[in-house]
N, C-alpha and C positions, 0 to 999 in steps of 0.2 A: 784536576788532572784529566786530560782527554786521552783515552786509549787509542792506539793506532787501529785502523779499520781491521787489520788482520787479526787483532786480539779479541774481537767481539765474538761471543759464543753463539751457537745456533739456538733459537728459542725452543723450549721443550714444554710439552704438555704435562700437567700434573693432575691426576685424578682427585676429585673432591667427593666426599660422601657426607650424608646426613640422614638421620633416622627420625622421622616425625613420630612422636610418641602417640599411642592410642590407648584406649581402655580407661577404666575408672568411671564409675557412674553409669547412668542409663542413656540410651540413645534418644535424642530428641524426636518429636513427632510433629509433622506438618498436618495439623488437624483439618485445615481447609484452605482454599485459595480462590482468588478471582482477579479479573482485570477490569479496568474502567477507563473511560476517557475523561476529559475535563469539561464536558458539556453538562447541562443541567440534568439530562436523563442518565448520564454515566455510560450510555451506549447510543450514539447518534444513528447507528445503522438499524436499531430496533428500539426506538424511544418509548414505545408502549410496552416493551418487555413481553412480546408475544412468544418469543422463542427462548429456550433456556440458554445460558451462557451469554457471552458478549459478542456483539457485532459492531464493527466500527467502519465509518465512512472515511475515505481518503479526503484530504483537504481541498483537492481539485484547484490548487493554486500553484503556479510555477515556483519550484524550489521551496515550497512550504513544508513544514514538518507536523506530524501528528503525535502529540504526547500521549503515552499510555502509562497508566498507573498499575503497578503489580502489587497485589496484597497477599499476605499469608498469615494465618494464625498458627503459632508454634508453641508447643508445650514441651517442657523438660522436667523430669522428676526432681532435679536439683533446684527447686524453687524458681524455675524458669530463667532466673538471672544467669544461669550457667550457659545459656545460648550465646554463642559468640558471633556467628555469621548466618545471615539468611540471604539467599541469592536466588535469582531466577535465570535459567538457561533458556534462551528463545531460539527457535529453529524456523527457517524459511518453510513456506508451505510446500508439501509434497504432492498436492493434488495432481491428478493426471492431466488436467487442462492448463496447468501452469507451465510456461516455457521451460524446457529442461535446463537451460543455462542459469535460470534463477532457482530451480529446485536444488541444484547441487552447489550453489555458490556459498561462500563463507570461508573465513580464515582457517577453520578446523575441518573443512570438508563436511560431508554428510548433512548439508543444509544448515549448519550452525550459523546463527546470525550474530548474537551478542549475549553477554551476561550482564544482568542488572543487580547491583548491590542494594541491600535493604537497610532501612533505618527503623529502629523500634519506636513505636508510638507509646510514649510513657503516660499519656493521659487516659486513664481507664474509661472515663465517661465518653470520650471521643472515640475510643476503640469500639465500645459497645454500640454507639450510634452508627458508625461506619459498617459494622457487621450487620446490624439490623437492616440498614438500607440495602446492602447487597443481597441479603436473604429475601427481602420483600420483592426485589427486582428479579429474582431467579438467576442470579449470577454465580452462585456458589458451586464449587466442586469440593466434595467432602470425602475425607478418608473413609473407606468402607466400614471401619470399626466404630464410627461415630455418627452423630446426627446433629442437625443445626441447633435443636433445642438444648442438647447436652453441652455443646460447645459454648453457647451463649450463657447458660445458667451456671454450669459447673466450672467453667474455665475463665471466660472473659469477665463476667460479672464478679467473680471471686478473685480475679487477678492472678490465677495460677497459670495462665497462658497469656501471651502477648501478641498483639497485632503488629506486623512489620509491613513497610511499604517501600517501594522503589519506583522510580520514573525513568523512562527512556523514550526516545522519539522513533517513529517510523517515517521515513521520507515519503514525499508525495508519489514518487515513482516506484516504490517498493511493490512487488507483484501482489495482486489480490490472492486470497486463499486462506486456508486454515493454518494459522501459526501455532505450533506446538510449544507449550511452556512447561518446564519442570521447575518446581519450587524445591529448593534444597536448604537444609539447616545443619549447622555444625556447632557442637558445644566446645567448651574450653579444654576438654580432654580429647579433642579431635574425633569425637564420635559423630558419625554422619547419619542423618535421618534417611529413611527410605523416601526418595523423591515423590512428590505428588504431582501428577501430570494432568493437563487439560489442553484445550485449544480455544483460540478466539478467531473469529472470521473478520478479515479485512475485506469488506464487501466489494465485489467487482463493480467499478464505475468507469465507463468510457467517457472521457472529457477531453476537450481540446480548446486551444486559444488561437485566434486569428490576429494578424497584424493589419487587416484591411476590412473595410465595410462597404466597398464599392468595387465592382468590376466594370471598367470602362472599355468597351470594344472599339471606341473611336469611330472613324469613318469606315463604313462597311459597304461594299459593292454587292449587288445582287448576284447570286450563284457563285460567290467567292468564299472559300473556307478561310476564316481568319482566327488566329490563335492570339491569346494574351498569356504570356509566360510569367510564372512566379520565380522565386529564388529561395535560397535557404538562409537568408539573412533576416532574422526576425526583427521587425521594426521599420521596414521599408514598405510603406503602404501601397506604393505603385506596383510592387512586385509581390503577388499573393504568397503568403507563407503560413503554415500551420504547425503547431507544436502540441505534442501529447502531454496533458497535465493530469491525466487519470492514472489508474493503477492496473490497466490492462493494455495489451495490444488492441488497437481499434481499427475499424474500417470506416471511411468517410462516406456519407450518403449525400446525394445532391438531388434537388428538385427545382424546377424553374417554370414560371408562368410563360405565356406566349408573347409578352411585351407588347400586347395589342396588335400583333401581326395577323392573328386569326388563321382561318382555314380556307382552303380552296377545294374543289372537287377531288383533286389528287391527294389531299391531306393537309397537314399543317404547313404553314408558310415559312417555318423556321425550325431548325434543330440545333443541338449543341453537342459538344464533347467536353469531357473533363477527365483529368488524370492526376494522381498523386505521384510526384516525381516526373521525370522526363522520358520515361520508357514508353514508347508507343504501344507496347504489348499490354499496358495497363489502362489504356484509354477506353472509356465508356461513352457510347453515343446514346442520346436520349431526346425524346420529344417533349413538348410542353406538358406540364403537370404529371410527367412520369418520374417516379422516384427510382433512382438507381444507387447501387452500392459499389464503390470503387474496389477492385479485386485485391489489391495489395495492401497489407496492413501498415499502419503507422505504429512502430514499436514503442515500448516504454521509454519515455523522456526524449523521444526523437523529434527532430525538426525536419520538415521537407517542404518542397514547393508544391503549389496547386496551379495547374495550367487549365485554362478554359478556352473553348472556341465557340464561334457562332457561324452559322451558314443560313442566310436568308434567301429563300426561293422566290418570294414575291412580296412586295410591300411598297407603300407610298414613301416619298422622300420626307425627310425631317427626323427629329429626335424621337427615339422610342425608349421607354423606361419600363422596367419590370422588377420582379423580386425573385432572387435566388435564395433557397433555403438549404443550409449546410447542417448536417447532423452527423451522428456517429453511432455505430453498434460495436459491441465487444467482439473481438476476434478470438481465434484459437479454440473455439467451442466452449468458451467460458459460460457457465449457466448464469442467467439473470433472473 
């Protein structure tokens, strides 16, 4: 039976409540934690382990991802099997040199990035080996009431604590900086451990990709300023384009030889201009063998055109060839 429209009642909200039980037993303890990548050294940003903690390089490949492994050793007085959940909350870097729009990004605000859920490693021998490897590499962050030897001999080797691991990706364009990580543990009585916190460094790397390997100025007249324009369509080699594949804002550097045009008493017989984008205000004029840095940054994961010009003051007819070198430096005052 279909009720007439006039008989339909107005929707009403109904309050719902639930009480998640707590208590019973002891609070679990996160004894130690560390992060590792999937390379042979476990930290490709510091492969000789000269610095404590973990340092990771970005993949410097367009749209690539960097897998990070999150580890924690967790103990609970109720025979450790009482641990229900181990998870890691990861936060965007808050370093002063990180662009503000990235420091404050995240669905929960305050720089929150994501939560990584853990899985318990049930093989005790494997857990001991992984812990020893992290200890030898200087990656461990340890609860202040414990030490590495005690965790190894009294907990992991005896099986009274367990090693947990979770894996999550960092995208190629995520900003460089110190990512804060909190390891959390919850037992079956909903007792929460005191989080154990550390940071890992996503090492600043300025990197770019070009869709061209030649700049052809074509036919050039003496004392005529000639531009070759780019575009923002990556993949069209006749129209120079650059894209940022690193994890920092970058600035483009340019250097050019003299293409065999040489010098006269008044100076070089040729000079160039270059700019990122098409705003004349960002144009840099440079002479042969002079390295210049374009003033405006290419921001994280951005694509833009590169425009180049040539002006020949004196030269013989015929084809001239030379070499232009394009590089990059990190922008925004990021330390290197």
